[in-house]
C-alpha positions as CSV (number, residue, x, y, z in Angstrom):
1,M,174.4,94.1,9.2
2,V,176.5,96.9,10.5
3,T,174.3,100.0,10.9
4,F,175.5,103.6,10.5
5,L,173.3,106.0,12.4
6,P,173.4,109.7,11.5
7,S,174.9,112.2,13.9
8,R,172.1,114.6,13.1
9,A,168.8,114.8,11.2
10,G,168.8,115.7,7.5
11,R,169.5,114.2,4.1
12,L,172.2,111.6,3.8
13,A,174.1,114.0,1.6
14,D,174.2,116.5,4.4
15,V,175.1,114.2,7.4
16,P,178.8,114.8,8.2
17,S,179.3,111.6,10.3
18,F,177.7,108.4,11.5
19,D,177.8,106.3,14.6
20,R,178.3,102.6,14.1
21,G,175.8,100.2,15.5
22,I,174.3,96.7,14.8
23,G,171.1,95.9,13.0
24,G,169.2,93.0,11.5
25,A,165.7,91.6,12.3
26,E,166.7,88.3,13.7
27,S,169.8,89.5,15.6
28,N,167.7,92.3,17.1
29,V,165.3,89.8,18.5
30,A,168.1,87.6,19.8
31,C,169.8,90.5,21.6
32,A,166.5,91.7,23.1
33,L,165.7,88.2,24.4
34,A,169.2,87.8,25.9
35,A,169.0,91.2,27.5
36,A,165.6,90.1,29.0
37,G,167.3,87.1,30.7
38,H,166.7,84.3,28.1
39,R,169.2,82.1,26.5
40,A,169.4,83.1,22.8
41,R,171.6,81.9,19.9
42,W,172.1,83.8,16.7
43,V,172.8,81.6,13.6
44,S,174.0,83.5,10.6
45,R,177.0,84.3,8.3
46,V,179.2,87.3,8.3
47,G,182.4,88.2,6.3
48,A,185.9,87.4,7.6
49,D,186.4,91.1,8.0
50,G,186.5,93.9,10.6
51,F,182.7,94.5,10.3
52,G,182.1,90.8,10.8
53,D,184.3,90.9,13.9
54,H,182.3,93.9,15.2
55,L,178.9,92.2,14.7
56,V,179.9,89.0,16.4
57,E,181.5,90.8,19.3
58,A,178.8,93.3,19.8
59,I,176.0,90.8,19.7
60,A,177.8,88.5,22.0
61,R,178.1,91.3,24.5
62,Y,174.3,91.2,24.8
63,G,174.7,87.6,26.1
64,V,173.8,86.0,22.8
65,D,175.5,82.7,21.8
66,T,177.3,83.4,18.5
67,S,179.2,80.1,18.3
68,A,177.1,79.1,15.2
69,V,177.8,82.2,13.2
70,G,179.8,81.3,10.1
71,R,182.6,83.4,8.6
72,D,182.7,83.7,4.9
73,P,186.2,84.5,3.5
74,H,184.9,85.4,0.0
75,R,182.0,87.7,0.8
76,P,181.8,90.9,2.9
77,T,179.6,91.7,5.9
78,G,176.5,93.8,4.9
79,I,176.2,97.4,6.0
80,Y,173.6,100.1,5.7
81,F,173.2,103.8,6.3
82,R,169.9,105.6,7.2
83,T,168.7,109.0,8.1
84,A,167.2,110.0,11.5
85,D,163.8,110.6,10.0
86,D,160.7,108.4,10.5
87,R,160.7,105.7,7.8
88,D,157.0,106.6,7.1
89,T,158.0,110.1,5.9
90,D,159.2,111.1,2.5
91,A,162.4,112.5,4.2
92,H,163.5,109.0,5.3
93,E,166.4,107.5,3.4
94,V,168.1,104.2,3.8
95,L,170.9,102.8,1.7
96,Y,171.7,99.0,1.9
97,Y,175.1,97.6,0.8
98,R,174.4,93.9,1.1
99,A,174.3,92.5,-2.4
100,G,176.6,89.6,-2.5
101,S,177.1,89.7,1.3
102,A,177.9,86.7,3.4
103,A,174.4,86.6,4.9
104,S,172.8,86.6,1.4
105,A,174.8,83.4,0.6
106,M,173.2,81.4,3.5
107,A,171.7,78.1,2.2
108,P,170.4,74.8,3.6
109,H,173.9,73.3,3.4
110,S,175.8,76.2,4.9
111,V,174.2,76.7,8.3
112,N,174.4,74.7,11.5
113,R,171.1,72.8,11.5
114,E,171.7,71.3,14.9
115,A,172.1,74.8,16.3
116,L,168.8,75.8,14.7
117,D,166.8,72.9,16.0
118,T,167.9,72.7,19.6
119,G,166.2,75.8,20.9
120,R,162.6,76.0,22.1
121,I,161.7,78.6,19.5
122,L,163.2,79.2,16.1
123,H,162.6,82.8,15.0
124,L,162.8,83.7,11.3
125,S,162.1,86.8,9.2
126,G,160.7,87.4,5.7
127,I,163.6,89.8,5.1
128,T,166.0,86.8,4.9
129,A,163.8,85.0,2.5
130,A,164.2,88.0,0.1
131,L,168.0,88.1,0.0
132,S,168.7,85.3,-2.4
133,A,167.3,82.1,-3.9
134,E,169.6,80.2,-1.4
135,C,168.2,82.1,1.6
136,L,164.6,81.4,0.4
137,A,165.4,77.7,0.0
138,L,166.7,77.7,3.6
139,L,163.5,79.3,4.9
140,R,161.4,76.9,3.0
141,E,163.2,74.0,4.6
142,L,162.9,75.5,8.1
143,T,159.2,76.2,7.8
144,A,158.4,72.8,6.3
145,P,156.8,70.1,8.6
146,R,159.4,67.9,10.1
147,A,159.8,65.7,13.2
148,G,161.3,67.4,16.3
149,R,161.4,70.9,15.0
150,P,161.1,73.7,17.6
151,L,158.2,76.1,17.6
152,V,158.7,78.2,14.4
153,S,158.1,81.9,14.8
154,F,157.9,84.0,11.6
155,D,157.8,87.7,11.2
156,V,156.5,88.6,7.8
157,N,158.6,91.8,7.5
158,Y,157.4,92.6,4.0
159,R,159.9,95.0,2.3
160,P,158.8,95.5,-1.3
161,G,162.1,96.9,-2.4
162,L,163.8,93.6,-1.5
163,W,161.7,91.4,-3.8
164,S,163.4,92.3,-7.1
165,G,166.5,90.1,-7.0
166,D,167.3,86.4,-7.4
167,A,164.8,85.2,-4.7
168,S,161.7,85.7,-6.9
169,A,160.3,87.2,-10.1
170,A,158.6,90.5,-9.8
171,G,155.5,90.3,-7.7
172,E,156.2,86.9,-6.3
173,G,157.3,88.1,-2.8
174,P,153.8,88.4,-1.3
175,R,152.9,84.8,-2.4
176,V,156.2,83.5,-1.0
177,L,155.7,85.2,2.3
178,L,152.2,83.9,2.6
179,D,153.4,80.3,1.9
180,L,156.2,80.7,4.6
181,A,153.7,82.1,7.1
182,R,151.4,79.2,6.6
183,G,154.2,76.8,7.5
184,A,155.0,78.6,10.8
185,D,153.5,78.0,14.3
186,L,153.6,81.6,15.3
187,V,153.3,84.5,12.9
188,F,153.7,88.3,13.3
189,V,152.3,90.5,10.6
190,G,151.3,94.2,10.5
191,E,147.8,95.2,9.4
192,D,149.4,97.7,7.0
193,E,151.8,95.2,5.5
194,A,149.0,92.6,5.0
195,A,147.1,95.2,3.0
196,E,150.2,96.1,1.0
197,A,151.4,92.6,0.3
198,W,148.1,90.6,0.1
199,G,145.5,93.3,-0.5
200,I,143.7,92.3,2.8
201,T,141.9,95.4,4.1
202,G,139.2,93.9,6.4
203,G,141.2,94.1,9.6
204,P,142.6,91.4,11.9
205,D,139.7,89.0,11.4
206,A,140.2,89.1,7.6
207,I,143.9,88.4,8.1
208,R,143.2,85.5,10.3
209,A,140.8,84.1,7.6
210,A,143.6,84.3,5.1
211,L,146.1,82.7,7.6
212,P,144.2,80.0,9.5
213,E,147.1,77.6,9.7
214,P,149.4,79.1,12.4
215,A,148.5,78.1,15.9
216,T,149.2,81.7,17.0
217,L,148.8,84.8,14.8
218,V,149.7,88.2,16.0
219,V,148.3,91.2,14.0
220,K,150.1,94.4,14.8
221,Q,147.8,97.5,14.4
222,G,150.3,100.3,14.7
223,S,149.7,102.8,17.4
224,E,146.3,101.3,18.2
225,G,147.7,98.0,19.6
226,A,147.7,94.3,18.5
227,T,145.4,91.3,18.3
228,V,146.4,87.7,18.9
229,Y,144.6,84.7,17.7
230,T,145.3,81.3,19.3
231,E,143.8,77.9,18.5
232,G,140.6,77.1,20.4
233,E,140.4,80.6,22.1
234,N,138.8,83.9,21.3
235,S,141.0,86.6,19.9
236,V,142.5,89.1,22.3
237,F,143.3,92.8,21.7
238,R,145.5,94.9,23.8
239,A,146.1,98.6,23.3
240,A,149.6,100.0,22.6
241,L,151.2,102.4,25.0
242,K,151.5,106.1,24.6
243,V,155.2,106.7,23.8
244,D,157.3,109.8,23.1
245,V,159.1,108.4,20.0
246,V,162.8,109.0,19.4
247,A,163.1,106.7,16.4
248,P,160.7,104.0,15.1
249,V,163.4,101.6,13.8
250,G,163.5,98.3,15.6
251,A,160.2,98.6,17.3
252,G,158.7,95.6,15.4
253,D,161.6,93.4,16.3
254,A,161.4,94.5,19.9
255,F,157.6,93.7,20.0
256,A,158.4,90.2,18.7
257,A,161.0,89.8,21.4
258,G,158.7,90.8,24.1
259,F,155.9,88.5,22.9
260,L,158.4,85.6,22.5
261,S,159.8,86.3,26.0
262,A,156.3,86.0,27.5
263,T,155.6,82.9,25.4
264,L,158.7,81.2,26.7
265,R,157.4,82.0,30.2
266,E,154.0,80.5,29.3
267,L,152.2,83.7,30.2
268,P,148.6,84.2,28.9
269,A,147.8,85.8,25.6
270,D,147.0,89.2,26.9
271,R,150.2,89.4,28.9
272,R,152.2,88.3,25.9
273,L,150.8,91.3,23.9
274,R,151.5,93.7,26.7
275,H,155.1,92.5,27.1
276,G,155.4,93.0,23.4
277,H,154.2,96.6,23.7
278,L,156.6,97.3,26.6
279,M,159.6,96.0,24.7
280,A,158.5,98.0,21.7
281,A,158.2,101.1,23.9
282,A,161.8,100.6,25.0
283,A,163.0,100.5,21.4
284,L,160.9,103.5,20.4
285,T,162.6,105.7,23.0
286,V,166.2,105.2,21.8
287,P,167.8,106.3,18.5
288,G,169.1,102.9,17.5
289,D,167.6,99.4,16.9
290,L,168.3,98.1,20.4
291,A,167.3,99.3,23.8
292,T,167.7,98.2,27.4
293,P,164.5,96.3,28.2
294,P,162.6,96.9,31.5
295,A,163.6,94.6,34.3
296,R,161.4,91.5,34.3
297,G,159.7,92.3,37.6
298,D,158.9,95.8,36.5
299,A,157.6,94.6,33.2
300,D,155.4,92.1,34.9
301,R,153.9,94.8,37.2
302,L,153.2,97.1,34.3
303,A,151.7,94.3,32.2
304,A,149.3,93.5,35.1
305,L,147.8,97.0,35.3
306,D,144.1,97.3,34.7
307,T,142.9,98.8,31.4
308,E,142.5,102.3,32.8
309,A,145.9,102.4,34.5
310,W,147.6,101.0,31.4
311,G,145.9,103.7,29.3
312,T,147.3,106.5,31.5
313,L,150.9,105.5,31.0
314,R,153.1,107.7,28.8
315,L,156.7,106.6,28.4
316,G,159.7,108.7,27.2
317,P,163.4,108.4,26.9
318,G,165.1,106.7,29.9
319,W,161.9,105.0,31.1
320,T,163.5,101.6,31.4
321,D,166.0,103.0,33.9
322,A,163.2,104.4,36.1
323,V,159.9,102.6,35.4
324,P,156.8,103.2,37.5
325,G,157.0,101.0,40.6
326,N,160.7,101.1,41.3
327,G,160.5,104.3,43.4
328,A,162.5,106.5,41.0
329,P,160.3,107.6,38.1
330,A,162.1,109.7,35.6
331,K,161.0,113.3,35.3
332,D,160.2,112.9,31.6
333,V,158.0,109.8,32.1
334,P,154.6,111.2,33.2
335,V,152.6,108.6,34.9
336,N,149.6,109.2,37.2
337,T,149.8,108.3,40.9
338,E,147.1,105.7,40.6
339,A,149.1,103.8,38.0
340,K,152.2,104.0,40.1
341,E,150.4,102.5,43.1
342,E,149.0,99.7,40.9
343,A,152.5,98.9,39.6
344,R,154.0,98.5,43.1
345,T,151.6,95.7,44.0
């Protein structure tokens, strides 16, 4: 979707103007992966309109292959407006205009299946499953066992307000998302959304007990950190970073991109979590959904810090332009000397 970001804080009724951006769970992940140096392809549908042109061109500028994006001459490109407030506060407002959009009409017969199956990882989101019965049918097919499929990554992304349309009857969304997650190889789910969707309140171990099928399960625990479960190995927890938050929107997608980036590089589980935290920290310190990720070498040095040094980091706006270890720390990124020396090694 095209995102309209407010020019100042306050109610939507009071915001005089908006800046145009891009948004969408899967495209956010694709852009972040491309910016981090990976080959990424975005497969979707947009309208044959100016907003569709903007999305395709803007996402392509990140280095994403958009050749498999369809153009729908009969349906518009989705858009949404939001306030500058944290989505967890009562002041946060968001207005979606995507009913009948081109993306909501995606179906098994209307997307390029070869483009979906030729990558090493196919990343999907529960948001898409909620858009229409056709979208849900597509995700059911993509998460079903089949020969030659890539590693299927699924971010649950439970949004209760979406599960009231054609995709399901009232209350069916949580069950649908659980079924889709059970068909994936790698699943991202927040501890809070597991409680809201499935009533699971026993922490990461309880979520794993309810989702034993995925080879890899990542449970996001908000500002505390995240836990990863992998087949045949003990669970691993890594604490999140201390971050001076500008806007929380897009942090979950950025975390997924960081984890997937490290997965493509075949890094161990603990480093995958830390790369997820670093990419999320980049998104948290900018006003929009997308941020410049840290350079790969800098991210690797930070991810290799010991527990004490990692715990001393506090990242603020602009930190990816001057991360600890590159010789030019930003004045608003307080990091202790010991941590900087560790990062240079």
